[in-house]
C-alpha positions as CSV (number, residue, x, y, z in Angstrom):
1,X,0.0,0.0,0.0
2,X,1.3,3.4,-0.7
3,X,1.7,6.1,1.9
4,X,-1.3,8.2,0.7
5,X,-3.8,5.4,1.0
6,X,-2.5,4.5,4.5
7,X,-2.9,8.1,5.6
8,X,-6.4,8.2,4.2
9,X,-7.5,5.0,6.0
10,X,-6.0,6.1,9.3
11,X,-7.8,9.5,9.0
12,X,-11.1,7.8,8.2
13,X,-10.7,5.4,11.1
14,X,-10.0,8.3,13.5
15,X,-13.0,10.2,12.2
16,X,-15.3,7.2,12.8
17,X,-14.0,6.7,16.3
18,X,-14.6,10.3,17.1
19,X,-18.2,10.2,15.7
20,X,-19.0,7.0,17.7
21,X,-18.0,8.8,20.9
22,X,-20.3,11.7,20.1
23,X,-23.3,9.6,19.5
24,X,-22.8,7.6,22.7
25,X,-22.8,10.6,25.0
26,X,-25.6,10.6,27.6
27,X,-28.5,12.9,26.8
28,X,-29.4,13.8,30.5
29,X,-33.1,12.9,30.6
30,X,-35.6,13.1,33.5
31,X,-39.1,11.8,33.9
32,X,-42.2,14.0,34.2
33,X,-45.8,13.1,35.0
34,X,-48.9,15.3,35.1
35,X,-52.1,15.7,37.1
36,X,-54.6,18.4,36.1
37,X,-57.1,19.8,38.6
38,X,-60.0,22.3,38.2
39,X,-59.6,24.8,41.0
40,X,-62.9,26.7,40.7
41,X,-65.9,24.6,41.6
42,X,-68.4,27.4,40.8
43,X,-68.3,27.4,37.0
44,X,-70.5,29.8,35.2
45,X,-71.8,27.2,32.7
46,X,-74.1,24.2,32.5
47,X,-71.6,22.3,30.3
48,X,-69.8,20.4,33.0
49,X,-68.0,18.3,30.3
50,X,-65.3,21.0,30.2
51,X,-64.2,19.9,33.7
52,X,-63.3,16.4,32.4
53,X,-59.5,16.7,32.7
54,X,-59.0,13.6,30.5
55,X,-60.1,15.8,27.6
56,X,-57.7,18.7,28.4
57,X,-54.9,19.5,25.9
58,X,-51.3,19.9,27.1
59,X,-48.5,21.8,25.5
60,X,-44.9,21.9,26.7
61,X,-42.5,24.6,25.6
62,X,-38.9,25.3,26.4
63,X,-38.7,28.1,28.9
64,X,-35.5,29.5,27.4
65,X,-36.4,29.9,23.7
66,X,-40.3,29.4,23.8
67,X,-40.0,26.6,21.2
68,X,-42.7,24.0,21.4
69,X,-41.4,20.6,22.6
70,X,-44.5,18.5,22.4
71,X,-48.3,18.9,22.4
72,X,-51.0,16.4,23.3
73,X,-54.6,17.0,22.2
74,X,-55.9,15.0,25.2
75,X,-54.4,14.3,28.5
76,X,-55.3,10.6,28.2
77,X,-52.9,10.4,25.2
78,X,-49.9,11.2,27.4
79,X,-47.9,8.2,28.6
80,X,-47.9,7.9,32.4
81,X,-44.3,9.1,32.4
82,X,-42.8,11.4,29.8
83,X,-39.0,11.6,29.3
84,X,-37.7,15.1,28.7
85,X,-34.1,16.4,28.3
86,X,-32.7,18.2,31.3
87,X,-33.8,21.9,31.3
88,X,-36.5,24.3,32.2
89,X,-40.0,24.1,30.6
90,X,-43.4,25.7,30.7
91,X,-46.5,23.5,30.6
92,X,-49.9,24.8,29.5
93,X,-53.1,22.8,30.1
94,X,-56.4,24.0,28.7
95,X,-60.0,22.9,27.9
96,X,-62.5,24.6,25.7
97,X,-66.3,24.5,26.1
98,X,-68.8,23.5,23.5
99,X,-69.4,25.8,20.5
100,X,-72.2,27.6,22.2
101,X,-69.9,28.3,25.2
102,X,-66.8,28.9,23.2
103,X,-65.9,32.0,25.3
104,X,-65.4,29.8,28.3
105,X,-62.1,28.0,28.9
106,X,-60.2,26.5,31.8
107,X,-56.5,27.1,31.7
108,X,-53.4,26.5,33.8
109,X,-49.7,27.1,33.4
110,X,-46.7,25.9,35.4
111,X,-42.9,26.2,35.0
112,X,-40.8,23.2,35.9
113,X,-37.3,22.0,35.8
114,X,-36.2,18.6,34.6
115,X,-33.1,17.2,36.3
116,X,-31.2,14.3,35.0
117,X,-32.3,11.0,36.6
118,X,-35.1,12.6,38.7
119,X,-38.8,12.1,38.5
120,X,-41.0,15.2,38.6
121,X,-44.7,15.0,39.3
122,X,-46.6,18.2,38.3
123,X,-50.0,19.2,39.7
124,X,-51.4,21.8,37.2
125,X,-54.2,24.0,38.7
126,X,-56.7,25.1,36.0
127,X,-59.2,27.9,36.6
128,X,-62.0,29.5,34.6
129,X,-61.2,32.3,32.2
130,X,-63.5,34.3,30.0
131,X,-62.0,35.0,26.6
132,X,-62.7,38.2,24.9
133,X,-64.1,38.0,21.4
């Protein structure tokens, strides 16, 4: 083998070893679970289906850059434990009423921090809000 081919093969081998190390680095994940509660029992509606927290939607955003991480259209679609990368997040939970009560919604927001290897259990308090048309 000539010198140029040997140099090329050694360089390629070193590059592959370096890439392998990069992809095997730990990603620093933590576990998160959610509970949603309605905090105002005196709702100004006859449509009590909006208090069914299994039908609430959930959106998680990165607290640093406001980028959406994940959204679930119904709470019952979320696995019992969700793995997220270590960092700080905002979670939004919300429910809308029927079309005739579309101005009524229940909302909650909470900031939380995921720490590598830790389990975080969030209790999101949702209350009634009137939306302006």
